[in-house]
N, C-alpha and C positions, 0 to 999 in steps of 0.2 A: 504494500500500500504506500502510495506517495505521501510524504510528509511535507507540509508547507514550510517554507523557510520563514525566519523571523521577519525579514523585510516584506515578504508577501503578506503575512498576517497583519503587519502594521499598515500596509497599503489598504487591505480590506477593511480594517478598523476605521481608517481615515475616510474611506468612501462611505461607509455606513454612517459615520458621524456627519459627513457632509450632506447625505440624503436626509437624515433626521433633522438637521439644522434647517435646510431649505423647506422641508415639509412643515416643520414647526412654525417657522416664520410666516409662510403662506397661510397656514390654518389660522394663526392668531390674527393676521391682518384681515382675513376674510370675516372674522367674527364682529368687527366693529370698524368705525372710522377713527382710528387712532390719531393723535396729534402728530405733526411732522417731526422729523428728526434726521440725524445723519444716517446715511445708508450703511447697514451692517455688512460685515464680511461673513461668509459661512463659518459656523462653529464659534469663532472668537468674537463675533458681534462687533461692538465698537471699542474693544479694549485698547486698540492702538491710539485712540483719541483721549485716553485717560492716563493721567500721571498717577502711578500707584502710590506715591508718597503724599500726594495732595489731590485725592479724588474729588473732594468737594469743590476745589477751585476749578478743576477740569469741567465738572458738571455745570458750575455757575457760568463758566466761560461759554459753554454751548448755548446757554439761554440767550446770549447776546445775538446769536444767529437765528435760533429757532423759536424764540419767544419764551414767556414764563411757563408755558405748558408744552412739553415736548416728549417725544418717545426716544428711548435709547435701549440698546440690546446689551445686557450684561452677560456676556457669553451667549448662551442660547435662550436666556430669559428676557422677555419683553417687559420693560419698566417704563412707567410714566413718571416724569419728573415735574414737580411743582416748585417754581423758583421765584417766588415773590410773596410779600405779605398777602396781597389780594387773592392770589391763587391758593395759597395754603389755607387761609381763613375760609374761602368759599368751599373748599373741600372738607376740611376737618371740623368746621363749626357749622356752616350753613347747610352742609350735606353730610352731617355726622354719621347718620345711619348707613349711608351708601359706602362711605370710606372707613367704616369702623372696624373692619376685620384686621387681624394681625397679618402683616405681610411676610414675605418669604426672604429670609436671610440665612443661608446654609450654616453659618457659624452658630447663630442663635438656635437653629433647629438641632444642630449637633449637640449643643450643651443641654437643651431641654430633654432630649432622650438622655545735750552738752552743758557746760557752766556758763553763767552770765558774762557777756563781753567777748565770748569765744564764738566764732562763726560756726554754724551747724547747718547740715542739710535738713530741712524741716519735714521731708517726706514721711519718714517713719513715725516721728512723734505725733504728727497730725493724723496719720492713718490710725494709730492706736486709739487716740481720743475719739475720733469720729466713729470708728468701728464698734467701740464699746457701747455707743448709744443704740445702734441697731441690734447688737448682741443682746442687750437687755430686753428688747422687744421680742426677738425671735427665739432666743435660748433661755430667757428668764434670768440671766446672770451676766456679770462682767468678767473680763479676764484681767489678771495682773499683767502689767505692761511687759514684764520680762518672761512671761509664760512662753515656753518654747513652742507649744502647740499653736498659741495665738500668733506668734511671730511667723511660724511656718504658713499659717492660713493667709496672713497679710502678704507674704511673699508670693503665694500662689495667685492671689487676687491681682496683684500688680502685674504678674506674668500674663494673666488673662487679658487685662485691659491693654497692655502693650501689644499682645498678639492680635487682638481685634483691629488695632490701628496699623499694623505692619503691612508691608507689601504682600507677604505670604497670606495674611488674613484676607486681604482683598482678592487675591488670586483664588483662595478657597471659595469665596462667595461667588466668583464667576464660574469656576469649574470644580465643584465639590467632589464629583465622582473620580476625577483624574488626580487632582492635587491631594485628595485624601489618601491616595494609594502610593504616593511617592514620598521619599524621605525629605525632611526639612524642619525648620524651627517651629512650624505650626503645630507639630505633634506635641511640643512642650505645653502648648495651650490646652490641648485635650487632656494631657496627663494632669495638669493643674486643676482642670474642672473635675476630673475623676477624684482627685485627692480631696477637694472640698466636699463633693457629694458623698464620699465615703464617710467623712467626718460627720456630716449632717445625719446620715443614716444611723450612725452609732448614737448620736444625741437623741434621735427619735426613739431608738430602742430603749435608752435610759429613761426617757419620758414615759414610755408605755408602762414601765415597771413601777413607776411612782405616781401615776396619774390619779388625781382626785377629781372626779366628775363634778363635784360641787364647788371646786376652787381652782379653775384653770390659771396657770402661772404665766403663760406667754402664748405666742402665736402657735407653736408646735402643739401645746395642749389643746388649744381651741380647734385646731385642724383634726387632731386625733378624736376629739369628741364628735365632730361632724362626720368623720369616717365611721364611727360606731353607729350614729343615727342612720346613715345611708348605706350600711353594709349590705343590705338586701336589694339595693337598687342597681341594676346592671349598667345603667348609663351614668352613674355618679362620677363626678370629677374628683371626689375625695377618696383617694387611694394612696398607696405607698409612693408610687412614682410622682404623684401630684404633690405630696407633702415635701418630698426631697427637692423637686424642681422649684416649687413656690418659695421654700425657705432659702434655696440658693439664690433666686432672683432678688429677694429682699436683702439678704446679707451682702451680696455682691454690689448691687446698685446702691444700697444704703451706705456702703463703705467707700467705694472708689470714686463715685461721682462727687460727693460732698468733699472728700479729702483733696481731690484734684482741684476743685474749685477754690478751696481755701489756700492750697499751695500756690496756685496761679495768682490768686488775689493778693497774697503777701508779696509776691514778686512785682506785681503792678504797683503796690504802695511803695516799694523800695524805689521804683522808677519815678514816682510822683510824690515826693516828700511833702509838697504843699497840700495834697489831698489828705495825707496822714495827719498833718498838723491840724487841719480843720476838724477832722474826726476827734482828735484829742480834746479840742476845745468844746465840742458838743458833748462828749462823754463827761468832762469835768462839770459842765453846766447842768446836765440832766441827772447823772448818776453820782458823780463825785468819786471819792476813794474809800468810802466807809461801808459800802455794801456791794454785793455782786450784781451784775446786770440781770434783768428779768425780761421776759418776752413782752410785758406791758410797756417797757421803755421804748419799744420800736415806734409806736405811734407818736412819741414825743421827740424822735430823733430822725427827722426827714433827710438829713444829709447822709448819715450812715446808711439809711435804707436805700437812698438813691445810689450810693457808691456800690453797695452789694448788687443791686439790680444791674448797674452798668458793668460790673465785673462779669456777671453771668452773660450779659449781652456781648461784651467785648471778646471774651475767651471762646465763646461759641463751642461749648464743650462737646456736643454731639451734633456736628454740622449737618450731616445728612438725615438726622432724625432716625427714628425707628420705622422700618418699612410698614406700610399699611397695605390693605388689599380690598378691592371693591367687592361688595356683597352681591351685586347683580350687574347686569349691563347698565351702565350709567351714561346718560346724556350730560356731558360736562362742557360748558361753553359751546363751541361748534363741533365737538368731537363725541364719539361713542367709545367708551372704554369698556371692553368685554369683562364679564364676570370673572373674578379670581385674578385679575391683573394686579401685579405688584405696583405700588405707588410710593415714590420717594418724596415725602413732604420736606423740602430742603429748609430746615429750620435756620440754617446759616444765612440763607437769602432773605429771611424775614428779619433776623436780628441785624442785618446790614442793609436793610431796605432804605434808600435815601428819602422815600416818601414818609417814613416813620421816624427816622433819626437824622438830624441835621448834619452830623459829622460821623457817618457810619464806620469809617476806618480808624477813627481816633477814640481814645479813652476819654470820655467826657461825662461826669455825673450829671451835668446840666440836662442831659436827655430825659432825666426823671425829676426835674425840679421846675416849678413855675417861676414867674418873675418876682414872686415874694419869698422864694426859698422854701416853699412848701412842696412836699412830695407830690408828684404828678404821675399818674398811671399812663402807660403807653400801650396801645393795642398790639404793637409789634413785639412786645416782650413775650416770647414763647420758648424759653429754654427748656421747659418741661413738656413741650408740644401743646396740643389743644384738642378739643373734641372728646370723643368717647374713649380714646386710648391715651389720654393725658396721664402723665406720670403719677402713679399711685402715692408716691412718697413726697409729693410737692410740699404739702403743709409741714411735714417733719423736716424736710431739707431746708426750707426757708427759716424755720425756727432755729435750727442748728447753726446755719450760716450767720444769723444775726448774733446769737449768743457767743459763738466762738470768736467772731471778729471783735465784738464789744469787749469781751473778757481779755483777749490778747492785748488790745490797744488801750484798755484801761490800765493795764499793769506794765506795759512795755512800750518802748520806742524802738522802731525797726531801723537797723543800720546794715548797709551792704559793705562787705570787704573790698568790693570793686566800685569804681565810679559809676554813678547811675546811668550815665550815657552809654556805658559799656554793657548794660543789661539788655538782653534780647528777649522781647516779649512775643516774638513769633513762635509758633509751636515747633518743638523738636520733631514731633511726629504728628501727622494729620491724616487720619483715615476714618475709622468709625468714630474715634474721638480725637480731640486736640490735646496733646500732652506737652507741658512746658519743659523747657530746657532745665537740666539740673542746676541748682544754685545753692549758695550758702548765705545766711544772714545772721546778724547778731541781735539778740533780744536784750535790750538795755533797760534795766528797771527804771521806772519813772519816779 
């Protein structure tokens, strides 16, 4: 019997992929009248028009040619991109039901199955403090800062967030079946996810053994009680896989997003000493030095509130947003988007929309202040997304950010060991998330 050579098999595989790609594209186009966009190549789609290190900027640039609503092919997947405040609001808010399903992102799918005066890297100390807040909610207890298990979990979380924003992470989202089978650093991300999920499974087992139905201690206990109530319902979403994945989502999102925002925010304040000084004055006037800040202080501190909002706008933490999916064939503007099409609501395009923000590329707390210095809301403020899939932890995150910034700046003045003009505020990595460059700072007691 004749055996095919490796080269022949590769050629056959490529031809099959080519046919599937062309068929998929034609079938999808025939289902609706999709928005315009760049012509895709077979199999790879529009990958050559995307910069793997700055995908958001590439997608934003394409909107200059094809408009605020356009179609792009991420590998073999058809994606509709929304790239302005008006377009995102019209989809996520005005048509919330139609655009309310969870979109397709293979990486997410894969996961769901020092002393004062001395400069320090704030990454780990901030992550410890922030993570213990969400740990209290989901696990019912805090970790000691030097607990080896805790430190290992934080290291795994950091690895995951970096992996999502890496070139390899973007390649996996484009070609999950291919990239998932070849060696590369993206496998460290999967191992990190497995490590955290194994830890969560152990905590769930411990909770089961000590569960008191009359006195739930935390999120895991509440989920276990719901599992017991619906154990005879075949369609229930309260099962073991659900509790592990839900706890993972809360733990990961509640740690990495807030800690990265804090870390990025402190870097911005090092660059803008005048802003920090004005915050100090507001803290001294409203809170003083004899008590700790509380959440009720926020309504009396419009400048700090505006600075935190502007930090979130300026850093644009998740520039491409979390993918959505349309629940039916949708007539949107002059187009028809077929059911189950993935939609990218480009949050970065909203946070940098010149119609909403006068100086979109600059850090300017005045974007959230009126002429009398009072806090002013802005409809373009969407760091937590909008509509039916708005971030579950928005309220908690906003409280944390205010209390952390207020407490740090009540007690310390920030100083950089390098000249402020040498600090780089552009992301070190920009993919799924924007990650700041590593830096050091000094916490000088006030």
